[in-house]
KEZAGU-886602 format. One record per atom (N, C-alpha, C): y, z negated, x. Coordinates in steps of 0.1 Angstrom, whole numbers, plus 5000, padded with zeros to 4 digits. Each point is the difference from the previous one (the first is absolute). Layout:
YZX ...
***
This chain:
865528174835 500449965014 501450055002 500450114994 501350065002 501149904994 499649934989 500949914994 500349885009 498949955006 500249895010 500950045011 499950125006 500850055010 501550014995 500250044988 501350014995 500749864998 499249914995 500549864999 500349945013 499150025010 500249945013 501350065007 500150134999 501250075006 501349954994 499949984986 501249954993 500449865005 499049925001 500249865004 500549995015 499550095008 500550005014 501450055001 500450104992 501450044999 500949894995 499549924991 500849894995 500249895011 499049985008 500149915011 501150045010 499950135003 501050065009 501449994994 500250034987 501350004993 500549854999 499149914997 500449864999 500449945013 499550055011 500449955013 501550025002 500650104993 501450025002 500849884994 499549934990 500749884996 500149905011 498949995008 499949915011 501150045011 500050135003 500950055010 501549974995 500350044988 501449974995 500349854999 499049924997 500249865000 500349955014 499350045010 500349975013 501450045005 500450124995 501450055003 501049904994 499849974987 501049914994 500049865007 498949955004 500049875007 500750025014 499850115007 500750035012 501550014998 500450064990 501450024997 500649864997 499349924993 500449864997 500249925013 499150015009 500149935013 501250065008 500150134999 501250075007 501349944995 500150004987 501349944994 500249865004 498949925000 500049865004 500549985014 499550095009 500449995014 501350065004 500350114993 501250085004 501150004990 499849964988 501050004989 501249915003 501250065000 501249935002 500849994988 500050104991 500849994988 499349934989 500849974990 499449934988 498950094993 500450134999 499050094994 498750025008 500150005013 498850015008 499249884999 500649885000 499349884998 499449994986 500650064990 499550004986 498750084999 499750095009 498850084999 498849925005 500149895007 498949945006 498949964990 500349924990 499049964990 499650114991 500850084994 499550114992 499050095007 500350035013 499150095007 498649935003 500149875003 498849925003 499250004987 500649974989 499349994987 499350144997 500850115001 499550134997 498850035009 500249975013 498950025010 498749934996 500249874996 498849924997 499350064987 500950044990 499450064988 499250135003 500650085008 499350135004 498849975008 500049915009 498849965007 498949954991 500449924990 499049944991 499450114991 500950094995 499550124992 499050085009 500450045012 499250085009 498749945003 500049875005 498849945004 499049994988 500649964988 499249994988 499350134996 500850115001 499450134996 499050055010 500349985013 499050045010 498749934998 500149874998 498849914999 499250054987 500750024989 499450034987 499350145002 500650095006 499450145001 498950005011 500149925010 498949995010 498749944993 500349904992 498949944992 499450104990 500950074994 499550104990 499150115007 500550055012 499250105007 498649955004 499949875004 498749955004 499149984988 500649994988 499149984989 499750134992 500750115004 499750124993 498650055001 499450005011 498750065002 499049924992 500049875001 499149924992 500150014985 501350004996 500250024985 499550144995 500350105008 499650144997 498550015000 499349945010 498650005001 499349934988 500649884996 499449924989 500150074987 501250074997 500250064987 501150105001 499750125003 501050105002 500950034988 499550024988 500850024988 501049884997 499449885002 500949884998 501149995010 499750045013 500950005011 501250094996 499750124996 501050104997 500849954988 499349954990 500849954988 500949895004 499649915008 500849895004 501250045008 499850105009 501150065008 501050074991 499550084990 500950074991 500949894992 499349904996 500849894992 501049935009 499649975013 500949945009 501250095003 499750135002 501150095003 500950014988 499550014988 500850004988 501049884999 499449885003 500849885000 501150005011 499650055011 501050015011 501150104997 499750114994 501050104996 500949944990 499549924990 500949944991 501049905007 499449935009 500949905008 501050075008 499750125006 501050085007 501150044991 499650054988 501050054990 501049884997 499449894997 500849884996 500849945011 499349965011 500749935010 500750095010 499350095006 500650085011 501150104995 499750064988 500950114996 501049964989 499949874995 501049954990 500749885005 499249895004 500649885004 500850015013 499450055010 500650015013 501350084999 500150124994 501350074999 501049914993 499649934989 501049914993 500549905010 499149945008 500549895009 500950075011 499750125004 500950075010 501450024994 500050044987 501350024994 500849874998 499349894997 500649874999 500649965013 499350015011 500549965013 501150105005 499950124996 501150095003 501349964993 499949964987 501149954993 500649875006 499149915004 500449885007 500850045013 499450095007 500750055013 501450054997 500150074989 501350064996 501049904995 499649904993 500949914994 500249865007 499049965008 500149875007 500250035015 501149955005 500450035014 499949885010 498949934999 499849895009 498950045010 500149965013 499050045010 498649974995 499749894995 498649964996 499550104989 500850024990 499550094989 499950145005 500950055009 499950135005 498750025008 499749905008 498850005009 498750004991 500049914990 498949994991 499850134992 501150064995 499950124993 499550125008 500650025012 499650115009 498549985004 499649885004 498649985004 499150024989 500349954988 499150024989 499950154996 501150075000 499950144997 499150075011 500249975012 499350065011 498549974999 499649884997 498649964998 499450074988 500750014989 499550064988 499950155002 500950065008 499850155003 498850025008 499749925009 498750015008 498849994991 500149904991 498849984991 499950134991 501150054995 500050124992 499450125008 500450015012 499550115008 498549995003 499549895004 498649985003 499250014987 500449934989 499350004988 500150144993 501050075002 500150144994 499050095006 499749995013 498950085006 498749954996 499949864998 498749954996 499750044985 501150014992 499850044986 499550145000 500550095007 499650145001 498550015005 499749925010 498650005005 499049944990 500449904992 499049944991 499850104988 501150074996 499850104990 499050115004 500150055012 499150105006 498649945000 499949875004 498749935001 499350004986 500849964990 499450004987 499550134995 500850115003 499650134996 498850045007 499949975013 498750035008 498849934994 500249874997 498949934994 499550064987 501050034991 499650074987 499450135002 500550085010 499550135002 498650005006 499749915009 498749995006 499049944991 500549914991 499149944990 499550114990 500950094996 499750114991 499050105006 500150025013 499150095007 498649945001 499949875000 498649945002 499349984987 
***
């Protein structure tokens, strides 16, 4: 039962963390609307579409993660009750896969994309590309921040699963 509580607590923390994608998505959309309504310069007008796109992407990520984790929480008790060892094994395998994805996507690909857009920002001096570069870097930094904390949390979760499995 201790394993079930650990899994449920982890999933609830993920739901809370994922909701920040939604919050930042709404902020990007609000900023886009602000530039649309108040932007007078070419650079201000250039931020409208990149911020709207970034906001929609963050909203999509956040809503998808919140939904997936809420579904997962509701199925934990049933899965654990049906076959506790299989539940733990499937969770450990899922966590291992997620950790590999974090290593590849979050901690390798995203920094490379940030560097690429920083170079574009440095070498291309048009309002549209400056707005796209700055918005992309900001969005990816938010993703790194949220996923960095999620990565640390999932490592702790995996260790707790393994530790509690060994005790039983």
